[in-house]
ROSE-4610 file (N, C-alpha, C; in Angstrom, 1 decimal, always signed):
// ROSE-4610
residu = [M/M/M/Q/Q/Q/M/M/M/R/R/R/M/M/M/K/K/K/L/L/L/T/T/T/L/L/L/L/L/L/A/A/A/L/L/L/I/I/I/P/P/P/L/L/L/F/F/F/F/F/F/A/A/A/A/A/A/C/C/C/S/S/S/Q/Q/Q/T/T/T/G/G/G/K/K/K/D/D/D/T/T/T/A/A/A/A/A/A/T/T/T/T/T/T/K/K/K/K/K/K/T/T/T/E/E/E/S/S/S/S/S/S/S/S/S/T/T/T/D/D/D/S/S/S/T/T/T/Y/Y/Y/F/F/F/E/E/E/G/G/G/I/I/I/V/V/V/P/P/P/A/A/A/A/A/A/D/D/D/S/S/S/P/P/P/G/G/G/I/I/I/K/K/K/Y/Y/Y/E/E/E/I/I/I/A/A/A/L/L/L/A/A/A/N/N/N/D/D/D/S/S/S/S/S/S/N/N/N/G/G/G/Y/Y/Y/R/R/R/L/L/L/T/T/T/C/C/C/T/T/T/Y/Y/Y/L/L/L/S/S/S/A/A/A/E/E/E/N/N/N/G/G/G/K/K/K/D/D/D/K/K/K/T/T/T/Y/Y/Y/Q/Q/Q/R/R/R/T/T/T/G/G/G/I/I/I/M/M/M/E/E/E/T/T/T/V/V/V/K/K/K/K/K/K/T/T/T/L/L/L/D/D/D/G/G/G/Q/Q/Q/E/E/E/N/N/N/T/T/T/F/F/F/Y/Y/Y/K/K/K/F/F/F/T/T/T/D/D/D/T/T/T/D/D/D/K/K/K/N/N/N/V/V/V/E/E/E/E/E/E/I/I/I/F/F/F/K/K/K/V/V/V/V/V/V/G/G/G/D/D/D/S/S/S/T/T/T/L/L/L/R/R/R/M/M/M/V/V/V/N/N/N/T/T/T/E/E/E/F/F/F/E/E/E/E/E/E/S/S/S/A/A/A/T/T/T/K/K/K/L/L/L/S/S/S/Y/Y/Y/D/D/D/L/L/L/K/K/K/K/K/K/K/K/K]
num = [1/1/1/2/2/2/3/3/3/4/4/4/5/5/5/6/6/6/7/7/7/8/8/8/9/9/9/10/10/10/11/11/11/12/12/12/13/13/13/14/14/14/15/15/15/16/16/16/17/17/17/18/18/18/19/19/19/20/20/20/21/21/21/22/22/22/23/23/23/24/24/24/25/25/25/26/26/26/27/27/27/28/28/28/29/29/29/30/30/30/31/31/31/32/32/32/33/33/33/34/34/34/35/35/35/36/36/36/37/37/37/38/38/38/39/39/39/40/40/40/41/41/41/42/42/42/43/43/43/44/44/44/45/45/45/46/46/46/47/47/47/48/48/48/49/49/49/50/50/50/51/51/51/52/52/52/53/53/53/54/54/54/55/55/55/56/56/56/57/57/57/58/58/58/59/59/59/60/60/60/61/61/61/62/62/62/63/63/63/64/64/64/65/65/65/66/66/66/67/67/67/68/68/68/69/69/69/70/70/70/71/71/71/72/72/72/73/73/73/74/74/74/75/75/75/76/76/76/77/77/77/78/78/78/79/79/79/80/80/80/81/81/81/82/82/82/83/83/83/84/84/84/85/85/85/86/86/86/87/87/87/88/88/88/89/89/89/90/90/90/91/91/91/92/92/92/93/93/93/94/94/94/95/95/95/96/96/96/97/97/97/98/98/98/99/99/99/100/100/100/101/101/101/102/102/102/103/103/103/104/104/104/105/105/105/106/106/106/107/107/107/108/108/108/109/109/109/110/110/110/111/111/111/112/112/112/113/113/113/114/114/114/115/115/115/116/116/116/117/117/117/118/118/118/119/119/119/120/120/120/121/121/121/122/122/122/123/123/123/124/124/124/125/125/125/126/126/126/127/127/127/128/128/128/129/129/129/130/130/130/131/131/131/132/132/132/133/133/133/134/134/134/135/135/135/136/136/136/137/137/137/138/138/138/139/139/139/140/140/140/141/141/141/142/142/142/143/143/143/144/144/144/145/145/145/146/146/146/147/147/147/148/148/148/149/149/149/150/150/150]
x = [-7.1/-6.3/-7.5/-8.5/-9.6/-10.3/-10.5/-11.0/-10.1/-8.6/-7.8/-7.7/-7.7/-7.8/-9.0/-10.2/-11.4/-11.2/-10.7/-10.6/-9.8/-8.6/-7.7/-8.3/-9.0/-9.8/-10.9/-11.5/-12.6/-11.8/-10.6/-9.8/-9.3/-9.1/-8.5/-9.8/-11.0/-12.0/-12.2/-12.2/-12.5/-11.3/-10.1/-8.9/-9.3/-9.8/-9.9/-11.0/-12.0/-13.1/-12.6/-11.9/-11.4/-10.3/-9.7/-8.9/-9.7/-10.8/-11.5/-12.2/-12.6/-13.3/-12.2/-10.9/-10.0/-10.0/-10.9/-10.9/-11.0/-10.2/-10.1/-9.4/-9.0/-8.2/-6.7/-5.8/-4.6/-3.7/-3.1/-2.5/-1.3/-0.5/+0.7/+0.3/-0.9/-1.3/-1.8/-2.5/-3.0/-1.7/-0.7/+0.4/+1.1/+1.4/+1.9/+1.0/-0.3/-1.2/-1.1/-1.0/-0.8/+0.5/+1.6/+2.9/+2.8/+2.2/+2.1/+1.3/+0.1/-0.7/+0.0/+0.7/+1.2/+2.3/+2.9/+4.0/+3.3/+2.0/+1.2/+0.5/+0.4/-0.5/+0.2/+0.1/+0.4/-0.8/-0.5/-1.8/-1.7/-2.9/-2.8/-4.2/-4.2/-5.4/-5.3/-6.6/-6.7/-8.1/-8.3/-9.6/-10.0/-11.0/-11.3/-12.7/-12.7/-14.1/-15.3/-16.5/-17.6/-18.5/-19.9/-20.8/-21.7/-22.0/-23.0/-22.4/-21.0/-20.2/-19.1/-18.5/-17.1/-16.1/-16.2/-15.5/-15.5/-14.8/-14.8/-13.3/-13.4/-11.9/-11.8/-10.8/-10.5/-9.4/-9.5/-8.2/-8.4/-7.1/-7.2/-6.0/-6.2/-5.1/-5.1/-3.8/-3.6/-2.7/-3.2/-2.4/-1.0/+0.2/+1.3/+1.6/+0.7/+0.8/+0.2/+0.3/-0.3/-1.6/-2.4/-4.0/-4.5/-3.7/-4.1/-5.3/-5.6/-6.7/-6.5/-7.7/-7.6/-8.9/-8.9/-9.8/-9.9/-11.0/-11.4/-12.5/-12.0/-12.8/-13.0/-14.6/-15.1/-15.8/-15.1/-16.0/-16.6/-17.8/-18.4/-18.6/-17.7/-17.5/-18.9/-19.4/-20.5/-21.9/-22.0/-22.9/-24.4/-24.7/-26.1/-26.1/-26.8/-27.0/-25.7/-24.7/-23.5/-22.6/-23.0/-22.4/-21.7/-20.5/-19.9/-20.6/-20.3/-21.0/-20.0/-19.9/-18.6/-19.1/-18.4/-18.6/-17.3/-17.5/-16.2/-16.4/-15.5/-15.7/-14.2/-14.4/-13.2/-13.2/-12.0/-12.2/-10.7/-10.8/-9.5/-9.0/-7.7/-7.1/-6.4/-6.6/-6.0/-5.1/-3.8/-2.7/-3.1/-3.4/-3.6/-2.6/-2.2/-1.0/-1.9/-1.8/-2.3/-1.5/-1.4/-0.5/-1.7/-1.5/-2.2/-1.2/-1.6/-0.6/+0.7/+0.9/+2.2/+3.0/+2.6/+3.0/+2.4/+3.3/+2.7/+2.5/+1.2/+0.9/+0.3/+0.5/+0.0/-1.1/-2.2/-3.5/-3.7/-4.3/-5.0/-6.4/-6.9/-8.6/-9.1/-9.7/-10.4/-11.9/-12.1/-13.4/-13.8/-14.9/-15.3/-15.9/-15.9/-16.2/-17.4/-18.4/-19.9/-19.9/-18.7/-18.5/-19.6/-20.0/-21.1/-20.3/-19.2/-18.5/-17.1/-16.6/-15.2/-14.7/-13.5/-12.6/-11.4/-10.9/-9.6/-8.7/-7.5/-6.5/-5.2/-4.7/-3.3/-2.3/-1.2/+0.0/+0.8/+1.1/+1.7/+3.0/+4.2/+5.1/+5.2/+5.9/+5.7/+5.0/+4.5/+3.8/+2.3/+1.9/+0.5/-0.4/-1.5/-2.5/-3.5/-4.0/-4.8/-6.0/-7.3/-8.5/-8.8/-9.3/-9.5/-10.8/-11.3/-12.7/-12.6/-13.7/-13.5/-12.8/-12.6/-11.9/-10.3/-10.0/-8.6/-8.4/-9.1/-8.8/-8.9/-7.8/-7.8/-8.8/-9.3/-10.2/-9.6/-10.7/-10.3/-10.2/-10.6/-10.7/-9.3/-9.0/-7.8/-7.9/-9.0/-9.2/-8.4/-8.0/-7.0/-7.8/-7.4/-8.1/-6.9/-6.0/-4.8/-4.9/-4.5/-4.2/-2.8/-2.2/-0.7/-0.6/+0.7/+1.0/+1.3/+0.9/+1.0/+2.2]
y = [+5.4/+4.4/+3.7/+3.1/+2.5/+2.9/+4.2/+5.0/+5.0/+5.0/+5.1/+3.6/+2.6/+1.4/+1.1/+1.7/+1.6/+2.3/+3.5/+4.4/+3.7/+2.9/+2.2/+1.2/+0.3/-0.6/-0.3/+0.8/+1.4/+1.8/+2.3/+2.6/+1.5/+0.4/-0.8/-1.6/-1.5/-2.5/-2.0/-0.7/-0.5/-1.1/-1.0/-1.6/-3.1/-3.8/-5.4/-5.4/-4.6/-5.0/-4.4/-3.4/-3.0/-4.1/-4.8/-5.8/-6.8/-7.3/-8.4/-8.0/-6.8/-6.3/-6.0/-6.5/-6.0/-6.9/-8.0/-8.9/-8.2/-8.5/-8.1/-6.9/-6.2/-4.9/-5.2/-4.2/-4.1/-5.2/-6.0/-7.2/-6.6/-5.5/-4.9/-4.1/-3.6/-2.7/-3.7/-4.7/-5.7/-6.3/-6.7/-7.4/-6.6/-5.1/-4.2/-4.2/-4.1/-4.2/-5.3/-6.5/-8.0/-7.7/-7.4/-7.3/-6.7/-5.4/-4.5/-5.1/-5.6/-6.2/-7.4/-7.9/-9.3/-8.9/-7.9/-7.4/-6.7/-6.4/-5.4/-6.6/-7.9/-8.9/-10.2/-10.8/-12.4/-13.4/-14.2/-15.0/-16.4/-17.1/-18.1/-19.0/-20.2/-20.9/-22.3/-22.9/-24.3/-24.9/-26.1/-26.7/-27.4/-26.9/-27.7/-28.5/-29.5/-30.1/-29.4/-29.9/-29.4/-30.3/-30.2/-31.2/-31.4/-30.4/-30.3/-30.2/-30.1/-30.1/-30.8/-31.0/-31.5/-30.8/-29.6/-28.7/-27.3/-26.5/-25.2/-24.5/-23.8/-23.2/-22.0/-22.0/-20.6/-20.0/-18.6/-17.9/-16.6/-16.3/-15.3/-14.4/-13.0/-12.3/-11.4/-11.3/-10.6/-9.4/-8.2/-7.1/-7.0/-6.6/-6.4/-5.0/-4.5/-3.1/-3.1/-2.0/-1.7/-1.9/-2.0/-2.0/-3.3/-4.4/-5.8/-6.1/-5.7/-6.1/-7.3/-8.0/-9.2/-9.0/-10.1/-10.4/-11.9/-12.4/-13.9/-14.1/-15.1/-15.5/-17.1/-17.5/-18.8/-19.2/-20.3/-20.9/-22.2/-22.4/-23.8/-24.5/-25.4/-26.1/-27.0/-27.0/-27.5/-27.5/-26.2/-25.9/-25.8/-25.3/-25.0/-25.6/-26.6/-27.4/-27.7/-28.1/-28.5/-27.2/-26.0/-24.8/-24.2/-23.7/-23.2/-21.7/-21.6/-20.4/-19.8/-18.3/-17.9/-16.6/-16.4/-15.4/-14.7/-13.3/-12.6/-11.9/-11.8/-11.1/-10.1/-9.0/-8.2/-7.7/-7.5/-7.2/-7.1/-7.3/-7.1/-8.4/-8.7/-9.9/-9.4/-10.3/-10.1/-11.3/-11.2/-12.2/-12.5/-13.8/-14.3/-15.2/-15.1/-16.0/-16.9/-18.4/-19.0/-20.3/-20.6/-21.8/-23.1/-24.0/-25.1/-26.4/-27.4/-28.6/-28.0/-26.9/-26.7/-25.8/-25.4/-24.9/-23.8/-22.8/-21.4/-21.5/-21.1/-21.2/-19.8/-19.5/-18.2/-18.6/-17.7/-17.8/-16.6/-16.7/-15.3/-15.5/-14.5/-14.4/-13.5/-13.7/-12.9/-12.4/-11.4/-10.7/-9.9/-10.1/-9.4/-8.0/-7.0/-5.7/-5.6/-6.4/-6.4/-7.2/-7.7/-8.2/-9.4/-10.2/-11.2/-12.4/-12.6/-13.7/-13.6/-14.8/-14.9/-16.2/-16.2/-17.6/-17.6/-18.6/-18.6/-19.7/-19.4/-20.2/-20.2/-21.4/-21.7/-21.5/-20.7/-20.6/-21.9/-22.7/-23.7/-23.6/-23.3/-23.1/-21.5/-21.5/-20.2/-20.1/-21.3/-21.4/-21.8/-22.2/-22.9/-22.3/-22.3/-21.8/-22.9/-23.4/-24.5/-24.0/-24.4/-23.9/-24.5/-23.7/-24.4/-23.9/-24.6/-24.0/-22.7/-22.5/-21.2/-21.3/-22.7/-22.8/-23.2/-22.6/-22.9/-24.3/-25.2/-26.8/-27.0/-27.9/-28.5/-29.5/-30.0/-30.9/-32.5/-33.2/-34.3/-35.3/-34.9/-35.8/-35.7/-36.8/-36.8/-35.9/-35.1/-34.4/-33.2/-32.8/-31.6/-30.2/-29.3/-28.0/-27.0/-27.3/-26.4/-25.5/-24.3/-23.4/-23.1/-23.2/-23.0/-21.6/-21.0/-20.0/-20.0/-19.0/-18.9/-18.2]
z = [+9.7/+9.0/+8.4/+9.0/+8.4/+7.2/+7.1/+6.2/+5.0/+5.4/+4.0/+3.4/+4.3/+3.5/+2.7/+3.4/+2.4/+1.1/+1.3/+0.1/-1.0/-0.4/-1.1/-2.0/-1.3/-1.9/-2.8/-2.6/-3.6/-5.0/-4.6/-6.0/-6.7/-6.0/-6.8/-7.3/-6.9/-7.6/-9.0/-9.4/-10.9/-11.9/-11.1/-11.7/-12.3/-11.2/-11.2/-12.4/-12.2/-13.3/-14.7/-14.7/-16.0/-16.7/-15.9/-16.5/-17.0/-16.2/-16.7/-18.3/-18.4/-19.8/-20.9/-20.8/-22.0/-23.1/-23.1/-24.1/-25.6/-26.5/-27.8/-28.1/-26.9/-27.0/-27.4/-27.4/-27.8/-26.9/-27.2/-26.4/-25.8/-26.5/-25.8/-24.6/-24.5/-23.5/-22.3/-22.8/-21.9/-21.1/-21.9/-21.4/-20.3/-20.6/-19.8/-18.4/-18.5/-17.4/-16.6/-17.2/-16.6/-15.7/-16.3/-15.8/-14.4/-14.5/-13.5/-12.3/-12.7/-11.5/-11.0/-11.7/-11.1/-10.0/-10.3/-9.1/-8.0/-8.1/-7.2/-6.3/-6.7/-5.9/-5.8/-5.0/-4.7/-5.1/-5.8/-6.4/-5.8/-5.3/-4.9/-5.7/-6.0/-6.7/-6.5/-6.4/-6.2/-6.4/-6.2/-6.3/-5.1/-4.3/-3.0/-3.1/-2.3/-2.5/-2.2/-2.7/-2.7/-2.5/-1.6/-1.5/-2.7/-3.5/-4.4/-6.0/-6.1/-7.5/-7.5/-8.4/-8.5/-7.7/-7.3/-6.5/-6.7/-6.0/-6.0/-6.2/-7.5/-7.8/-7.2/-6.2/-5.4/-6.2/-6.3/-6.8/-6.1/-5.3/-4.3/-4.9/-4.7/-5.2/-3.8/-3.3/-2.1/-2.6/-2.2/-2.4/-1.8/-2.5/-1.8/-1.4/-0.7/+0.0/+1.2/+2.0/+3.3/+3.4/+2.3/+2.2/+2.8/+3.0/+3.2/+2.5/+1.4/+0.5/-0.2/-0.5/-1.3/-2.4/-3.3/-4.2/-4.2/-3.9/-3.9/-5.1/-5.9/-7.1/-6.8/-6.3/-6.3/-7.4/-8.0/-9.2/-9.0/-8.7/-8.5/-9.7/-9.8/-11.2/-11.4/-12.6/-13.2/-12.0/-11.6/-10.6/-11.1/-12.0/-12.5/-14.0/-13.8/-15.4/-16.0/-15.3/-15.9/-16.2/-15.8/-16.0/-14.8/-14.9/-13.9/-13.4/-12.1/-11.4/-10.7/-10.9/-10.3/-9.6/-8.3/-7.4/-7.0/-6.7/-6.5/-5.3/-4.4/-3.1/-2.9/-2.3/-2.0/-0.5/+0.1/+1.5/+2.0/+3.3/+4.1/+4.6/+4.5/+5.1/+6.3/+7.4/+8.8/+8.9/+9.4/+9.8/+11.1/+11.6/+12.9/+13.2/+14.4/+14.9/+15.9/+15.9/+16.8/+17.1/+18.5/+19.0/+18.9/+18.2/+18.1/+18.2/+19.1/+19.7/+19.8/+20.6/+21.0/+20.0/+18.8/+17.8/+17.3/+17.0/+16.6/+15.0/+14.6/+13.1/+12.8/+11.5/+11.1/+9.9/+10.3/+9.2/+8.8/+7.5/+6.8/+7.3/+7.6/+8.0/+6.8/+5.8/+4.8/+5.2/+5.4/+5.7/+4.5/+3.9/+2.9/+3.4/+2.4/+2.6/+3.3/+3.1/+3.6/+5.1/+5.3/+6.7/+6.8/+5.9/+6.2/+5.7/+5.2/+4.9/+5.4/+6.1/+6.5/+6.1/+5.5/+5.2/+5.9/+6.4/+7.1/+6.5/+6.1/+5.5/+6.2/+6.4/+7.3/+6.2/+6.6/+5.8/+6.1/+5.1/+4.9/+4.2/+4.7/+3.8/+3.4/+2.1/+1.4/+0.3/-0.1/-1.2/-1.2/-0.1/+0.2/+1.2/+0.7/+1.7/+1.9/+3.2/+3.6/+4.2/+3.6/+4.1/+5.4/+6.4/+7.7/+8.1/+9.3/+9.8/+10.7/+11.3/+12.0/+13.4/+13.7/+14.9/+14.7/+13.4/+12.7/+12.7/+12.5/+12.6/+10.9/+10.7/+9.4/+9.2/+7.9/+7.7/+8.1/+8.8/+9.2/+8.0/+6.9/+5.7/+5.0/+4.2/+3.4/+2.2/+2.0/+0.9/+0.8/-0.2/-0.3/-0.3/+0.6/+0.8/+0.6/-0.4/-0.5/-1.7/-1.5/-2.7/-2.7/-4.1/-4.4/-5.1/-4.8/-5.1/-6.7/-7.4/-8.6/-9.1]
């Protein structure tokens, strides 16, 4: 099963890169590809606070199939000499149920394919993911760590 998920992810990665390199090509083909990929994934995005920049724009695409795959794009706004710096990761999403303060909550734990980065988001309603720490706790500040469904 694990090998099957890895193979599925490996098969999807070239599609993501191909979609990004379609600039200037036939718009009808691009539109068809976009419509297809939009039904194959659920998208969330938002800007969260950062210590050294105006914020980090998160874009998450969750595969709508049994692979539990995801693609996370992080753009550090005005990071290097006023220019944005973008990183992209792919991996597996795990759904975690946890009881906090007497209430059961659902979290998505994103682990990249190299297993050296983990990010956790709390599911808030059906259209919001909220970034939490490794103890599944929300930020104590009043700053927004929410990503909204697109």
